C-alpha positions in Angstrom: 90.0 103.2 155.5 90.7 101.8 159.0 87.5 99.7 160.4 86.4 100.6 163.6 84.7 97.4 164.3 81.0 98.9 164.6 80.1 99.2 161.1 76.3 99.0 161.6 75.5 96.2 159.1 71.6 95.0 158.1 70.6 92.7 161.0 71.5 95.3 163.5 69.3 97.5 161.0 66.4 94.8 161.4 66.8 94.6 165.0 66.4 98.7 165.4 63.4 98.3 163.2 61.7 95.7 165.7 62.6 98.0 168.2 60.7 100.7 166.5 57.6 98.9 165.9 56.9 98.3 169.4 57.4 101.8 170.2 55.1 102.9 167.1 51.3 103.3 166.9 51.2 104.2 163.6 49.4 102.2 160.9 52.4 101.3 158.9 56.5 102.3 159.5 59.0 102.4 157.0 62.5 102.5 158.1 65.4 103.6 155.8 69.2 103.3 157.2 71.9 104.5 155.2 75.5 105.8 156.2 79.1 104.0 156.5 82.6 105.0 156.8 84.4 107.4 154.3 87.7 109.0 154.3 89.7 111.9 152.5 92.8 113.2 152.0 93.2 116.9 151.0 95.8 118.4 149.3 96.8 122.4 148.0 100.5 124.1 147.3 101.7 120.6 146.9 101.2 119.3 150.4 98.3 117.5 152.4 96.2 119.8 154.2 94.0 118.2 155.8 93.1 114.2 156.4 89.7 113.0 157.8 87.8 110.3 158.5 84.3 109.7 159.4 81.6 107.1 160.3 77.8 107.9 160.6 74.7 106.1 160.3 71.2 107.9 159.8 67.7 106.4 160.8 65.1 108.0 158.7 61.7 106.6 159.9 58.3 107.3 158.3 55.0 106.9 159.7 51.5 106.3 158.3 48.2 107.4 159.6 44.8 107.4 157.6 46.3 108.9 154.7 48.9 111.6 156.3 52.7 110.7 156.6 55.6 112.4 158.2 59.3 111.5 159.0 61.8 112.1 161.1 65.3 110.8 161.6 68.3 110.3 164.0 71.8 109.3 164.3 71.7 108.0 168.0 70.0 104.1 168.3 69.9 104.1 172.4 66.2 103.4 173.2 65.8 107.1 174.0 66.5 108.5 170.9 64.3 105.8 168.8 61.7 106.7 171.3 61.9 110.3 170.3 62.1 109.9 166.7 59.0 107.9 166.9 57.4 110.6 168.8 58.3 113.1 166.3 57.2 111.5 163.4 54.1 110.3 164.8 53.2 114.1 165.8 54.4 115.8 162.8 52.2 112.8 161.0 48.9 113.6 162.8 48.9 117.5 161.9 48.9 117.3 158.4 46.1 117.7 156.3 45.1 114.1 154.5 46.1 113.5 151.4 43.9 111.6 148.8 47.2 110.4 146.7 49.1 108.8 149.8 49.1 104.9 148.4 49.5 102.5 151.5 53.3 101.0 151.9 54.1 98.4 149.2 54.6 94.8 149.5 57.3 92.8 148.9 55.3 91.4 145.8 54.6 95.2 144.8 58.2 95.8 144.9 59.6 93.1 143.2 62.6 91.6 143.3 65.7 94.4 143.8 69.1 92.8 143.0 71.9 94.8 142.4 75.3 94.0 140.7 78.1 93.7 142.8 79.8 97.1 143.9 81.2 96.5 147.2 84.7 95.8 146.4 87.3 94.7 149.5 90.6 96.3 148.2 88.5 99.9 147.7 87.4 99.7 151.2 90.8 98.3 152.5 92.7 101.8 151.3 94.2 103.5 154.6 95.5 107.2 155.2 99.0 105.8 154.2 97.9 104.8 151.2 95.6 108.0 150.6 98.7 109.8 151.3 100.8 107.7 148.8 98.7 108.6 146.0 99.1 112.3 146.6 102.3 111.9 146.8 102.5 110.3 143.7 100.1 113.5 142.2 102.4 116.0 143.9 105.6 114.8 142.9 104.3 115.0 139.1 103.5 119.0 139.9 107.1 119.4 141.6 108.4 117.8 138.4 106.7 120.5 135.9 107.0 123.0 138.4 103.4 123.2 139.0 101.1 123.5 142.3 98.8 120.8 142.8 95.4 120.6 144.4 92.8 118.1 144.8 91.5 115.3 146.9 91.8 111.5 147.2 88.8 109.9 148.9 87.4 106.5 149.9 84.2 105.1 151.2 81.9 102.2 152.2 78.6 103.1 152.3 75.6 100.9 153.4 71.7 101.2 152.7 68.6 99.2 154.5 65.0 99.9 153.5 62.2 97.9 155.7 58.6 98.2 156.2 55.5 96.8 158.2 54.6 94.9 155.1 57.5 92.6 155.2 59.7 94.9 152.5 63.5 93.6 153.4 65.9 95.1 150.9 69.7 96.0 151.0 72.5 97.4 149.4 75.9 98.6 150.1 78.8 99.4 148.0 82.6 101.0 148.2 83.4 104.1 146.0 86.8 106.0 145.4 87.8 109.3 144.2 90.6 111.3 142.8 90.5 114.9 141.7 93.5 117.0 140.9 94.2 120.7 139.4 97.3 121.9 138.2 98.1 125.1 139.1 100.7 127.5 136.7 101.3 131.2 136.8 98.6 132.2 134.1 96.9 128.6 133.1 95.5 125.4 134.8 94.3 122.0 134.2 92.3 119.4 136.0 91.2 115.6 135.7 88.7 113.7 137.9 87.7 109.9 138.4 85.8 107.8 140.5 84.8 104.0 141.0 83.8 101.5 143.2 86.9 99.3 142.1 89.8 101.5 143.8 92.0 99.5 140.7 89.9 101.9 138.3 91.5 104.8 139.7 94.6 105.8 137.9 95.9 108.9 139.9 98.9 109.5 138.2 97.6 109.3 135.2 95.0 111.6 136.1 98.0 114.2 137.7 100.1 113.7 134.3 96.7 114.7 132.1 96.4 118.1 134.4 99.6 119.0 134.3 100.1 118.9 130.8 96.8 120.8 130.4 98.2 123.2 133.2 101.6 123.4 130.8 99.9 123.7 127.1 97.3 126.2 128.4 100.4 128.7 129.7 100.0 132.2 128.4 96.4 131.8 127.0 95.8 134.2 124.3 92.3 135.9 123.4 89.9 134.5 120.5 86.6 136.3 119.8 83.6 135.2 121.0 81.0 133.7 118.3 79.7 130.2 117.4 82.2 127.6 117.0 82.4 123.8 116.9 83.6 122.5 119.9 85.0 119.3 121.5 83.6 118.3 124.7 85.6 116.0 127.1 83.1 113.7 128.9 82.7 115.8 132.4 81.5 119.3 130.3 79.0 116.6 128.3 78.1 115.6 132.0 77.6 119.1 133.8 75.5 120.5 130.5 73.4 117.5 130.0 72.6 117.0 134.2 70.1 119.6 133.4 67.8 117.7 131.3 66.9 114.8 133.6 65.0 116.2 136.9 62.4 117.1 134.0 62.0 113.5 133.0 59.8 112.6 136.3 56.4 112.2 135.9 55.4 114.8 138.4 57.3 117.2 137.0 55.1 116.8 134.0 52.1 117.2 135.9 53.3 120.1 137.5 54.1 122.0 134.5 57.9 122.2 135.2 59.2 120.1 132.7 60.4 120.7 129.2 59.0 117.9 128.3 55.4 119.5 128.4 54.1 119.2 124.8 56.8 117.4 123.4 56.3 113.4 124.5 56.7 111.4 121.6 58.7 114.1 119.2 62.2 114.3 117.9 63.9 117.1 119.6 67.4 116.0 119.3 69.8 114.5 117.0 69.2 110.9 115.6 72.4 109.7 117.2 70.9 110.4 120.7 70.1 107.5 122.7 69.7 107.6 126.2 68.6 105.4 128.8 68.7 105.1 132.8 70.1 101.7 134.1 71.4 101.4 137.2 72.4 97.8 136.1 74.8 98.7 133.7 78.2 98.0 134.5 79.8 101.6 135.0 77.0 102.7 137.1 76.5 102.7 140.8 73.8 102.7 143.5 71.0 100.6 144.9 68.5 98.6 142.5 65.6 100.0 144.8 63.9 103.4 145.3 63.0 105.6 148.4 59.9 103.1 148.6 61.7 99.9 147.8 60.6 99.7 144.0 63.0 97.9 141.9 64.2 100.0 139.3 63.7 99.4 136.0 65.9 100.2 132.8 63.9 103.0 131.1 64.4 104.0 127.6 64.1 108.0 127.4 65.4 108.9 124.5 65.5 106.8 121.1 67.4 108.5 118.0 66.4 111.9 119.3 62.7 111.1 120.2 61.4 111.2 123.8 60.1 108.1 124.4 59.6 107.5 128.2 59.6 109.1 131.4 60.2 107.4 135.1 57.5 107.3 137.8 57.4 106.9 141.4 54.3 104.6 142.6 52.0 107.9 143.3 52.6 109.7 139.9 52.2 106.6 138.1 48.5 106.7 139.5 48.3 109.9 138.8 49.3 110.5 135.4 47.2 106.9 134.3 44.1 109.5 135.2 45.3 112.3 134.0 45.0 114.3 130.5 48.8 112.8 130.2 47.8 109.3 130.2 47.2 109.5 126.1 50.6 110.6 125.5 52.3 108.1 128.4 50.8 104.6 127.5 50.1 103.0 130.8 52.3 104.9 133.3 53.8 102.0 135.6 56.1 102.5 138.7 59.1 102.4 137.3 61.4 102.3 140.5 62.6 106.1 140.7 60.9 107.7 143.7 62.6 109.6 146.3 62.0 108.8 149.9 58.5 110.3 150.8 57.4 112.8 151.9 59.4 115.6 149.2 58.3 117.6 146.7 60.2 116.1 143.7 58.6 113.0 142.8 61.1 111.3 141.1 64.0 110.9 138.6 66.2 109.6 136.3 69.6 109.2 138.7 71.6 106.5 136.5 71.9 108.1 133.2 73.6 105.8 130.2 74.1 107.4 126.9 74.4 104.5 124.5 77.4 104.2 122.4 77.3 105.3 118.5 77.8 103.2 115.5 81.5 104.7 115.0 82.5 105.9 118.3 85.6 108.2 118.0 88.4 109.2 120.5 89.2 112.7 121.4 92.4 112.4 119.0 90.3 111.4 116.2 87.9 114.4 116.9 90.9 116.8 116.8 92.5 115.3 114.3 89.3 115.9 112.0 88.9 119.5 112.8 90.3 122.3 110.7 89.0 124.5 113.9 87.5 124.0 117.2 87.4 125.1 120.4 88.5 122.4 122.7 87.0 122.1 126.4 88.2 120.7 129.4 85.2 121.3 131.9 82.6 123.9 132.3 81.6 125.7 135.7 79.1 127.7 137.3 76.7 126.6 135.1 72.9 128.2 135.6 69.9 127.7 133.6 68.1 130.8 132.2 65.2 129.0 130.1 63.7 126.2 131.7 61.6 125.3 128.8 64.5 125.6 126.2 66.9 124.5 128.4 69.5 127.3 127.8 72.2 127.3 129.9 75.1 129.7 131.1 78.3 129.4 132.5 82.3 129.3 131.7 84.7 127.3 130.6 87.7 126.2 133.2 90.9 124.3 133.3 92.0 123.8 129.9 90.3 125.3 127.2 92.5 125.1 124.0 92.4 126.3 120.1 92.4 123.5 117.5 93.8 124.0 114.1 94.5 122.0 111.3 94.1 118.9 113.0 95.7 119.5 116.4 95.7 121.2 119.7 97.5 124.7 119.6 97.6 127.0 122.1 95.9 127.8 125.3 92.9 130.8 125.1 91.4 132.8 127.7 88.3 130.9 128.9 84.7 131.9 127.3 81.1 132.7 129.0 78.3 130.5 126.7 74.8 130.6 126.1 73.8 127.4 124.7 70.6 125.3 124.3 70.8 122.1 125.0 68.1 121.0 122.4 70.3 123.3 120.0 73.4 121.3 121.7 71.9 117.8 121.4 70.9 118.2 117.7 73.8 119.2 116.6 76.6 116.3 117.6 78.8 115.3 114.8 81.0 113.3 116.5 80.7 111.1 119.7 83.2 108.9 121.9 82.6 105.6 123.6 80.6 106.4 126.9 82.8 106.2 130.1 81.6 107.0 133.6 82.3 110.8 134.1 82.3 113.2 137.3 82.2 116.8 136.8 81.2 119.5 140.0 78.0 120.3 138.5 75.9 117.4 138.3 75.6 113.6 139.2 78.1 111.1 137.8 76.5 109.1 134.6 78.0 107.4 131.8 78.6 109.7 128.7 80.4 110.4 126.0 82.9 113.1 125.0 81.0 115.3 121.9 82.2 117.5 119.4 79.1 119.7 118.5 79.0 122.2 115.6 77.7 126.0 116.5 78.1 126.2 119.9 77.7 129.6 121.2 80.2 131.4 123.2 79.1 135.1 124.3 81.7 136.9 126.0 85.5 136.2 127.1 87.0 136.1 130.0 90.1 137.7 131.7 91.7 134.5 132.6 
C-alpha cells in the first residue's frame, strides 16, 4: 500500500477525544476510532479487472445520561462535524427509555490490561499495487499454463482501533492483513483456495493457485453419485463455514433470550470426546484486539472440553444479569470475559477468536484419504442456511472441488451435493482431525480449525453441476 502520510494514529484520536469532551454535556462519553488503509486487486477471465485503494477512519461516540445511552458516528474531524456528532448522540440518548441494567463506563482498573501480540507487520503494509499485480500475474500464469480461467482477489490492509472513555480507559490496537483468494474454472469444473494472515510471508499465492488448478482439472466431467449418508473429508474452510453457526449462541444474552441451542445443555456432553474448543485472541494464528467493544480485556475461555459445554462468554451487563438469573446455578459465577460488542446493540456478546484444540493424533488430509475405503472429499461449502436453530441443522451445497474417494485415493470429480446436517451429529461423529490451521471461507469469520473426517454426513440431493 502506498502511504498517504495522513494515517490517523492514537495521538490524533486522543486529540479528537479531548475536543469532543469539551463539546459534550453528557455525564460520561466513550469514543471508538477505527479504520485504516486497504487496497485490493481483483481479477477475472485471466486479467485484472479492478484495482482500488481506500483510507477511512470512523469516529463512533457513545454518551450516557442517567441510565440512557446512544451512539453516533462520523468520518470527518472538523469542528462542525464533531459538533454535529455530539449533538446527534445526545439528542438520541435523551429520548431513550431509562435502562435499569445500563452500567456506567468502566474504569482502567475494571477493564484490566489488554496487551495483544504484535500483529502489525511492516512488510505487509508495504505491499504496493505493482506487487499485488505481480502476485495476480503469477496466479493467472498458472491458469493459462493449465488452460483454465482464473478469478479472485489479492488484498492488503493496515487497520487501527482506539477506545477512550471519560473514566480514563485508553486502549489501542493496530494490525495488518493480507489475503489471497483464487478460483480456477474449466468447462464443467472448478477449484478454489483462500488464505489470509497478518504477515504477507505466510501467503503463498502461487501455491493456492496450483492447488485450485489441480482441483479444477481433477474434477473435470464430474459424474453423478447418489445422495445418501457418506463419510466425508472436509477441508478446514468447509469445517469453518459449518461450525461458524454455533458460536453466536455461546453468549450469555443468547441464553437469557432463549435463542441459544445451549439452553438446557450447559454442562452436558453434546459433541464427541475429541472436540475441545476455546476462544483465544492470544493464539499465534488469531487476529484482532485484546479488548472488546467496551474496552474490557479479552480472556481465553474454554467453551467445550471433550465434548462437554463448559463456559459461555459475557459482556459486563450480561454477566451481572445472569448472576441474578435462574441460570446462575448452571454457570457458576458469571464474570465479564471481554467479549461484548460496542453498545448499544441487540446481540450482547459472542466468541470471535475460535480455536479448536489439536487432537492427540492429528492426521493430514492425505492420511485421511489413504485410510478411507469410500468417502466424499469436500473443498468448501456455500449458500449455507440454518434449518433448525436448536438442533443446529444446516442446509447448503458443496462446490469448487468435490470428489469420490475410493480405496485410499481421490478419484473422479462428482456432481455437487445439497446437504442437511446437524452440527450436533457432525461433531459427535468426527473420526479423524488434522492439525488446526488458520482458515478462511465465505460464510463465516476466520477461525483456527482442523480438517475433519466425519461419518454419516447427510447429502440429500445431487445438483446439476
